[in-house]
N, C-alpha and C positions, 0 to 999 in steps of 0.2 A: 701406436697412438693410444693414449689413455682415454678412458671413458668415465663419465660421471653418472652415477645412479641417482635419479631424482625420484623421491617417494613423498608425495605431498601428504599422504595420510599419516606418515610418521615424522614429517618435517626432516627428512634425511637428504643429504647431498654427499655421497661417498664417492671417492675416485678409485677406479680399478685400472690395472695395467693393460687390460685388453677387453674386447667386446664380449668374448665368451664368458669370462669370469663375471663381468657385469650382468650379463643375461642370467647366469646361474643365481646370482644374488637377487635379481629382479624376480625370478620365478619363486624363490623361497619366500620373499616378502609378499608376493601376490597371494600365496596360500594363507598368509596370516593377516592380510589386509581386512579392515572393516568392510562390511557389506556394501557393495557398490563402489568401493574405492580401488579395486585391483587395477582398473584401467589407468589410474593416475600414477603408476609406477613405470618408469621407462629409463632407458640408457641413451645418453647423448654424448657425442665426442667432447672431450674436455678441452681441446685446443692444444696448441703447441707451446711448450715451455720455452722461454727465452734463455739460451745458454745453459739449460739444465736447472735453472733456478725456478722454483715453484712460487706460487702466490704466498704460501705460508712462509717460505724463506724470506721473501721480500718484506712481509709484514713484520717478522721478527727482527730483521735487519733495520727496518725503519724505527721500531720500538727501541732497539739498542742505541741507535744514533740519537734518538730523543733523550734517553736517559743520560748519555754522555754529555750532550749539550746542556741539559739541566744541571748536571754536576759541575760543568765548567762555569755556568752562570753563578751557581751557589758558591763556588770557590772564589770567584772574583768578588762577590759581595763580602765574603768573610775576610778577604785580604784587604779590601778598602776600608772596612770598618775598624780594623785594628790599628 
């Protein structure tokens, strides 16, 4: 399972492949955290990906679909104006 590192002091949300790696990153950030903020850095489970598709992949796929639809609309407008 993947884990998300949440560090409020740095406004970070990074995903790591396993808990050990996430904890290592957490410990490094805790050393650099502003005074009193070290406790705001923790690792939580990232959740299960559906069919190996990440949220980032879904976002980019949705964006590409939007661009394609906008292009189709633009092409229809251009052909009807001529």
